[in-house]
TIGU-698680 format. One line per 8 residues: number of its first residue (from 1); for each residue x, y, z of C-alpha. Coordinates in steps of 0.02 Angstrom, whole numbers, always signed. Layout:
# TIGU-698680
NUM> X:Y:Z; ...
//
This chain:
# TIGU-698680
1> +0:+0:+0; +61:+175:-40; +106:+266:+120; -13:+401:+180; -126:+387:+27; -276:+355:+140; -329:+450:+296; -449:+426:+441
9> -563:+579:+440; -698:+519:+559; -685:+423:+723; -803:+400:+869; -866:+277:+997; -1045:+247:+1048; -1132:+383:+1149; -1139:+268:+1300
17> -1021:+127:+1344; -1012:-4:+1481; -1190:-58:+1515; -1316:-4:+1382; -1472:-113:+1403; -1580:+7:+1303; -1495:-25:+1135; -1483:-178:+1027
25> -1320:-230:+946; -1375:-158:+778; -1422:+5:+863; -1248:+14:+941; -1173:-2:+767; -1285:+137:+704; -1251:+249:+853; -1063:+234:+827
33> -1083:+261:+640; -1187:+418:+661; -1063:+486:+788; -918:+456:+668; -1014:+538:+525; -1050:+689:+635; -865:+695:+679; -821:+702:+494
41> -966:+814:+444; -1041:+680:+331; -1212:+603:+303; -1256:+424:+251; -1270:+472:+67; -1086:+524:+70; -1031:+346:+113; -999:+225:-31
49> -906:+87:+61; -951:-9:+218; -863:-139:+326; -921:-226:+483; -900:-388:+581; -1023:-499:+671; -1171:-398:+606; -1213:-433:+423
57> -1155:-285:+315; -1315:-298:+213; -1423:-269:+365; -1314:-126:+428; -1310:-38:+259; -1499:-48:+245; -1524:+11:+424; -1414:+163:+393
65> -1484:+201:+221; -1318:+173:+132; -1301:+99:-43; -1118:+49:-51; -1005:+15:-199; -890:-89:-91; -927:-205:+57; -819:-304:+178
73> -890:-425:+306; -726:-506:+357; -750:-583:+530; -596:-660:+610; -626:-608:+790; -575:-453:+884; -447:-391:+757; -575:-392:+615
81> -577:-202:+616; -389:-191:+586; -416:-300:+433; -562:-189:+381; -447:-37:+387; -320:-127:+280; -448:-187:+155; -533:-17:+147
89> -368:+70:+113; -333:-51:-29; -508:-25:-100; -491:+164:-94; -321:+158:-176; -392:+45:-311; -536:+165:-344; -670:+41:-291
97> -745:+171:-174; -705:+342:-102; -770:+351:+77; -779:+196:+188; -872:+176:+352; -807:+40:+470; -921:+1:+617; -923:-101:+775
105> -1062:-127:+900; -1083:-263:+1028; -1204:-297:+1167; -1077:-405:+1257; -1147:-375:+1430; -1333:-345:+1403; -1350:-470:+1260; -1482:-366:+1172
113> -1504:-421:+991; -1337:-510:+990; -1326:-648:+858; -1289:-822:+924; -1108:-865:+885; -994:-1010:+919; -913:-1161:+838; -1028:-1290:+763
121> -999:-1477:+786; -934:-1496:+608; -803:-1358:+626; -625:-1401:+673; -646:-1327:+845; -808:-1421:+870; -727:-1586:+822; -555:-1573:+901
129> -565:-1453:+1049; -740:-1440:+1120; -749:-1628:+1162; -607:-1599:+1286; -708:-1472:+1386; -640:-1295:+1360; -761:-1166:+1427; -721:-1010:+1328
137> -564:-903:+1308; -501:-910:+1489; -483:-1099:+1478; -404:-1098:+1305; -277:-958:+1326; -208:-1053:+1475; -123:-1176:+1357; +4:-1056:+1279
145> +21:-951:+1437; +72:-1097:+1547; +200:-1149:+1417; +267:-970:+1407; +283:-956:+1597; +379:-1121:+1605; +490:-1090:+1453; +547:-919:+1513
153> +532:-950:+1700; +423:-796:+1717; +341:-767:+1885; +154:-749:+1894; +176:-575:+1968; +242:-514:+1799; +78:-568:+1719; -22:-481:+1856
161> +81:-323:+1833; +15:-299:+1655; -158:-264:+1727; -86:-148:+1860; +5:-37:+1735; -144:-28:+1617; -257:+26:+1759; -140:+176:+1780
169> -179:+227:+1602; -365:+195:+1624; -366:+316:+1770; -333:+455:+1645; -487:+412:+1540; -656:+475:+1603; -746:+343:+1497; -645:+194:+1561
177> -747:+60:+1647; -623:+39:+1791; -513:+183:+1850; -468:+144:+2031; -285:+96:+2056; -241:-85:+2089; -84:-175:+2148; -3:-339:+2100
185> -71:-412:+2262; -246:-354:+2215; -232:-447:+2052; -160:-604:+2130; -294:-604:+2265; -439:-581:+2145; -551:-729:+2107; -472:-876:+2017
193> -548:-903:+1844; -435:-1033:+1762; -254:-1050:+1815; -153:-942:+1794; -289:-814:+1758; -364:-719:+1903; -516:-609:+1875; -414:-449:+1856
201> -307:-531:+1721; -463:-557:+1615; -554:-436:+1501; -709:-338:+1543; -880:-388:+1475; -966:-229:+1415; -1084:-151:+1288; -1024:-23:+1163
209> -947:+8:+993; -855:+127:+880; -835:+179:+700; -704:+247:+581; -718:+339:+415; -578:+326:+287; -552:+420:+125; -415:+476:+6
217> -280:+576:+91; -292:+716:-36; -472:+746:+21; -422:+762:+204; -417:+952:+197; -603:+953:+160; -648:+883:+332; -660:+970:+501
225> -552:+842:+591; -364:+824:+600; -323:+685:+474; -234:+529:+531; -139:+443:+392; -116:+257:+366; +69:+220:+356; +74:+31:+351
233> -39:-121:+368; -26:-308:+395; -136:-459:+425; -123:-647:+446; -207:-801:+518; -139:-961:+594; -269:-1083:+663; -434:-1082:+755
241> -366:-1225:+861; -257:-1154:+998; -193:-1330:+1031; -117:-1330:+856; -14:-1170:+868; +157:-1184:+789; +238:-1118:+948; +146:-1090:+1112
249> +266:-950:+1161; +241:-847:+1002; +104:-809:+876; +145:-840:+694; +1:-727:+642; +71:-587:+752; +243:-604:+675; +182:-603:+495
257> +58:-461:+518; +177:-350:+616; +324:-378:+498; +219:-333:+346; +153:-174:+427; +326:-114:+478; +394:-151:+304; +254:-53:+222
265> +276:+92:+342; +464:+96:+317; +495:+128:+502; +601:+54:+641; +545:+13:+817; +633:+169:+877; +516:+276:+772; +361:+216:+868
273> +292:+343:+992; +136:+250:+1045; +80:+69:+1045; -86:-20:+1064; -86:-209:+1085; -250:-302:+1102; -264:-363:+1280; -415:-474:+1309
281> -304:-559:+1438; -147:-500:+1527; -27:-607:+1427; -66:-530:+1257; +38:-371:+1276; +185:-482:+1323; +167:-587:+1165; +137:-431:+1061
289> +292:-339:+1123; +399:-490:+1078; +318:-543:+915; +319:-364:+849; +503:-354:+891; +503:-226:+1031; +573:-356:+1154; +672:-516:+1137
297> +582:-680:+1176; +553:-698:+1362; +596:-517:+1404; +430:-424:+1387; +372:-464:+1564; +526:-378:+1634; +508:-236:+1509; +334:-196:+1576
305> +388:-226:+1757; +524:-94:+1735; +386:+31:+1689; +440:+57:+1509; +258:+49:+1454; +185:+144:+1602; +145:+331:+1610; +312:+419:+1588
313> +392:+265:+1509; +485:+261:+1343; +353:+156:+1253; +176:+206:+1305; +67:+51:+1285; -122:+33:+1291; -149:+211:+1348; -338:+192:+1362
321> -320:+52:+1491; -354:-83:+1363; -479:-223:+1368; -431:-254:+1549; -491:-84:+1612; -563:+26:+1473; -685:-76:+1369; -707:-252:+1304
329> -873:-295:+1226; -809:-457:+1153; -715:-392:+1000; -595:-260:+1065; -499:-206:+910; -606:-53:+870; -571:+25:+1041; -383:+5:+1014
337> -399:+89:+844; -498:+232:+922; -361:+266:+1049; -226:+264:+914; -326:+391:+815; -352:+500:+970; -166:+497:+1005; -126:+548:+827
345> -257:+687:+835; -188:+746:+1001; -356:+722:+1089; -327:+574:+1205; -355:+604:+1391; -190:+511:+1410; -105:+608:+1271; +77:+569:+1233
353> +160:+735:+1197; +234:+748:+1023; +176:+575:+968; +189:+557:+778; +177:+369:+747; +58:+245:+829; +58:+56:+803; -108:-32:+833
361> -99:-222:+842; -244:-342:+862; -281:-526:+892; -432:-626:+837; -489:-783:+926; -359:-879:+1024; -209:-817:+924; -307:-870:+769
369> -288:-705:+675; -197:-541:+683; -204:-367:+607; -82:-223:+622; -109:-41:+573; +23:+95:+585; -40:+274:+592; +46:+442:+570
377> -14:+620:+595; +115:+696:+480; +49:+747:+309; +119:+661:+155
//
């Protein structure tokens, strides 16, 4: 993809987040979409491309009154929206459409109008994992995490510390679900979910959503918002079966997606001012830091422990508090993208002074998929 040829000109989350029992999942999509359109000064008739996950794009387009020339319904879990950004940028560059709306809405907590999802008995997961009794993500992510802890002799307190540091960032965000400070002992004394995960190492379960609007960079001056340019993108998948990962201590999809995005962007790790790594559970920032190349294998736990990613650190990470403290409606990637855009606009409550490049990295499923987007606020 040509660097900075596409820009984000609209970005917004739903009007309410956390617990929203008065809105269905489709309404959350629409609320986020209308907020993003208001942010960009657009109306539905100005949109000619649409992308969404979990909801059917057809239904969303009809509900919003949009007749698109380009549609993407890629659904690979929580990083689907990173892939949507990548696909939308390619479509805009190819001339397939001019202005793309990417939406997310999820009634993760209230379960209002949420489609029934899950592996069927004929799917690989249904045949080869479900018979052995896993009960959702906390029981499946334990497999690679326990291997990682043993391989690198990492103490459980380093895993707990991820949640502690991210809560510090969440405290700066008025819209964060949890803002009160916590300690490593608080995390380790919270309710056991599935070893090694304690409750405070696990993601929130919330309602909410968000939306982005992308268009050609040379149109950016026509919008009221500060444009955020797409510098590089990457995506990959490995397997829906966590038991069949190539390496339990590293994600192949992470490595492929991140490497491609950095190559496209033409940057080094030292150029990165801000980093978002999907954190449904406390281990994911550790894997992300290593698989993206910011830390050597086995060293990310210490890197976070030494406060390199904390407020005032050299690599600000998950500055909204992440899925552990800010928001996690089930598919978190959109909220990470929103914070990267805020940082590049200079509007985050946890703003990193002088930040020019933000890397936003997502995971889908249990290390099944990955998407990486690199943003810049410097004009081409």
